[in-house]
C-alpha positions in Angstrom: 115.7 -20.1 -146.2 112.0 -21.1 -146.3 110.7 -23.7 -148.6 109.2 -21.1 -150.9 112.7 -19.9 -151.9 113.9 -23.3 -153.0 113.9 -24.1 -156.7 113.5 -27.5 -158.3 116.7 -29.4 -159.1 116.6 -28.6 -162.8 116.7 -24.9 -162.0 119.9 -25.1 -160.1 123.4 -24.6 -161.6 125.3 -27.7 -162.6 126.8 -29.2 -159.5 130.4 -30.3 -159.0 131.1 -33.8 -157.6 132.2 -33.4 -154.0 134.7 -36.3 -154.4 136.4 -34.5 -157.3 136.3 -31.3 -155.3 138.0 -33.1 -152.4 140.8 -34.3 -154.7 141.5 -30.8 -155.9 141.3 -29.4 -152.4 144.0 -31.6 -151.1 146.1 -31.2 -154.2 146.0 -27.4 -154.5 144.8 -26.2 -151.1 141.4 -25.0 -152.4 138.5 -26.0 -154.6 135.3 -24.6 -156.0 131.8 -25.9 -155.3 129.0 -25.1 -157.7 125.3 -25.8 -157.8 124.8 -25.7 -154.0 122.5 -22.7 -154.0 119.5 -21.9 -156.1 119.2 -18.6 -158.0 116.3 -17.7 -155.7 118.4 -18.4 -152.6 121.3 -16.2 -153.9 118.8 -13.4 -154.6 117.4 -13.7 -151.1 120.9 -13.5 -149.7 121.6 -10.3 -151.7 118.5 -8.7 -150.3 119.5 -9.7 -146.8 122.9 -8.0 -147.3 121.2 -4.8 -148.4 119.0 -5.0 -145.2 122.0 -5.5 -143.0 124.0 -2.7 -144.6 121.1 -0.3 -143.8 120.8 -1.2 -140.1 121.1 1.6 -137.6 124.4 1.8 -135.7 126.5 -0.4 -138.0 128.5 2.7 -139.1 129.3 3.6 -135.5 133.0 3.9 -135.0 132.8 2.0 -131.7 130.6 -0.9 -132.9 132.7 -4.0 -132.3 130.9 -5.8 -135.1 132.0 -3.5 -137.9 135.4 -2.9 -139.5 136.6 -0.3 -141.9 139.1 -0.3 -144.8 140.7 2.5 -146.8 138.4 3.6 -149.7 139.3 5.1 -153.0 139.4 8.6 -151.5 141.9 7.5 -148.8 139.3 7.6 -146.1 137.9 4.7 -144.1 134.9 2.9 -145.5 132.6 0.4 -143.9 133.9 -3.0 -145.0 132.5 -5.9 -143.0 130.2 -7.4 -140.3 132.0 -9.9 -138.0 130.2 -11.7 -136.5 127.0 -11.7 -138.6 125.1 -14.9 -137.9 123.5 -13.7 -134.7 121.8 -10.8 -136.5 120.9 -12.6 -139.7 118.9 -15.8 -140.1 119.5 -15.5 -143.9 123.3 -15.5 -143.5 122.9 -18.4 -141.0 121.0 -20.4 -143.6 123.7 -19.7 -146.2 126.5 -20.8 -143.8 124.7 -23.9 -142.6 123.0 -24.9 -145.9 122.7 -28.7 -145.9 124.3 -29.0 -149.4 127.4 -27.0 -148.3 127.8 -28.9 -145.0 127.5 -32.2 -146.8 130.2 -31.2 -149.3 132.5 -30.0 -146.5 132.0 -33.2 -144.6 133.2 -35.1 -147.6 136.2 -32.8 -148.1 137.2 -32.7 -144.4 136.3 -36.3 -143.5 134.5 -35.0 -140.5 131.4 -33.1 -139.3 131.9 -29.4 -140.0 131.1 -27.0 -137.1 131.0 -23.3 -137.8 134.0 -21.6 -136.2 133.4 -18.0 -137.2 131.6 -16.1 -139.9 132.0 -12.6 -141.5 130.3 -10.7 -144.3 132.5 -8.6 -146.5 131.3 -6.0 -149.0 134.4 -4.6 -150.7 133.3 -1.3 -152.4 134.9 -0.2 -155.7 138.3 1.2 -155.0 138.8 -0.5 -151.7 142.2 -2.2 -151.2 142.7 -5.9 -150.5 145.0 -8.0 -148.2 148.6 -9.2 -148.4 149.4 -12.9 -148.7 148.8 -14.7 -145.4 147.7 -18.0 -143.9 144.7 -18.1 -141.6 146.1 -20.8 -139.4 148.7 -18.4 -138.1 145.9 -16.7 -136.3 144.1 -19.9 -135.2 147.0 -21.7 -133.5 145.5 -21.0 -130.1 142.5 -23.2 -130.9 144.8 -26.3 -130.6 143.2 -27.9 -133.6 145.1 -29.5 -136.5 145.3 -27.3 -139.6 143.8 -30.1 -141.8 140.6 -29.8 -139.8 140.1 -26.1 -140.5 138.9 -24.4 -143.7 137.0 -21.4 -144.9 134.2 -21.2 -147.5 133.8 -18.1 -149.6 130.1 -17.9 -150.6 130.0 -15.5 -153.6 126.9 -13.4 -153.9 128.0 -11.8 -157.1 130.6 -12.7 -159.8 134.2 -12.4 -158.6 137.5 -12.2 -160.4 140.9 -10.5 -160.2 139.5 -7.2 -161.4 136.9 -7.1 -158.5 139.6 -8.0 -155.9 138.7 -11.6 -155.7 140.8 -14.1 -153.7 144.0 -15.3 -155.2 146.0 -18.4 -154.1 149.5 -19.8 -154.2 148.8 -23.3 -155.2 150.1 -26.1 -153.0 151.1 -24.0 -150.0 148.7 -25.8 -147.6 151.2 -28.2 -146.2 153.2 -26.1 -143.7 152.9 -22.8 -141.7 155.4 -20.6 -143.5 157.7 -18.2 -141.7 157.5 -14.5 -142.0 160.3 -12.2 -143.3 163.8 -12.6 -141.7 163.3 -9.5 -139.5 159.9 -10.8 -138.2 159.6 -14.6 -138.6 156.4 -14.7 -136.5 154.6 -12.4 -138.9 152.6 -13.3 -142.1 154.5 -15.4 -144.6 157.2 -13.7 -146.6 155.8 -12.9 -150.1 159.3 -12.7 -151.6 159.8 -16.4 -150.7 156.6 -17.5 -152.6 156.5 -18.8 -156.1 154.7 -16.3 -158.2 154.1 -18.8 -161.0 151.8 -20.7 -158.7 149.3 -17.8 -158.3 145.7 -18.5 -159.3 142.8 -16.0 -159.0 139.7 -18.1 -159.8 136.9 -16.5 -161.7 133.7 -17.2 -159.9 130.0 -16.9 -160.6 127.3 -15.9 -158.1 126.5 -18.9 -156.0 130.0 -20.5 -156.4 131.7 -21.5 -153.1 135.4 -21.3 -152.9 136.7 -23.6 -150.1 140.3 -23.3 -148.9 142.6 -24.9 -146.4 143.6 -23.0 -143.3 147.3 -23.1 -144.4 146.6 -22.1 -148.1 148.4 -18.8 -148.7 145.9 -16.4 -150.1 145.5 -12.7 -150.9 143.2 -10.2 -152.5 143.7 -7.1 -154.6 142.0 -3.8 -155.0 138.4 -3.8 -156.3 138.8 -2.2 -159.7 135.3 -3.1 -160.7 132.1 -1.0 -160.7 130.1 -2.9 -158.0 130.9 -4.1 -154.5 132.4 -7.5 -154.2 130.1 -9.2 -151.7 131.0 -12.5 -150.0 130.0 -14.4 -146.9 133.0 -16.2 -145.3 132.1 -18.9 -142.7 135.1 -20.9 -141.4 134.7 -24.5 -140.2 136.4 -27.1 -138.1 135.9 -30.8 -138.5 135.0 -31.6 -134.9 132.3 -32.7 -132.4 132.9 -29.7 -130.3 129.8 -27.5 -130.7 131.2 -24.7 -128.6 134.0 -23.5 -130.9 132.0 -20.6 -132.2 131.4 -19.2 -128.7 135.0 -19.9 -127.8 136.3 -18.0 -130.8 134.2 -14.9 -130.4 134.7 -14.6 -126.7 138.5 -14.4 -127.3 138.0 -12.2 -130.4 136.0 -9.6 -128.7 138.6 -9.3 -125.9 141.4 -9.1 -128.5 139.8 -6.3 -130.5 139.3 -4.3 -127.3 142.9 -4.9 -126.2 144.5 -4.2 -129.6 142.0 -1.5 -130.6 141.2 -3.4 -133.8 138.4 -1.7 -135.7 138.7 1.6 -134.0 141.1 3.2 -136.5 138.5 5.6 -137.9 137.4 6.6 -134.4 140.9 7.7 -133.5 141.4 9.4 -136.8 138.2 11.4 -136.3 139.0 12.2 -132.7 142.8 12.9 -132.8 142.5 16.1 -130.8 140.7 14.5 -127.8 
């Protein structure tokens, strides 16, 4: 963001001590950072999302950048942009904001490099995701799970009703097996402790940071407005080439597994 968008310190939300955030992160597997972004910055990011969602071609079924989810009418709806940083300097500024990177460096005990970044706008009625651990899909990186995390930058308020992220506290120590009939799949939800579930209520500008092994999920957006979040993931490393490495593999995987083309095949079933 340009200097004209920055507010004075007294105009920012009360900040959380990164040292205290680090303590909660390693205890529960996640923590909340507040006061990193000014109100003007959040408003600018919202305007940037509106611009991105109106770009020509993003709704194309064969656009590798876009993905779709089932909407309230049972049909596919445009859900995300992944990657997004290369087409948005505003989202890049949010993901690489000095205050965020400084807090992550404290939490991870290392310099955070962006691994990947996606922008999700979950429309009202759109479904969420089953419990899973991100590290299951990142093992190929050959990085320690303690070095990897994701930051959820909330551009609007988020809670259980809007389909916000929920966590099973304390599940960030091991990669959990899948169900007995498919142990290599996402963790078995029947083996998780439901009493450990927490769905944090977040305000616009809050950043939810979680460990790569933290079991998390999201529900259906039962609210009246889209739940909009930027989700950059980071690795504590000196390797500045991880972002390129990740997306080179990801583009090939999507093509091979036809990820993101569900709506195309549904529309063209007779071809």
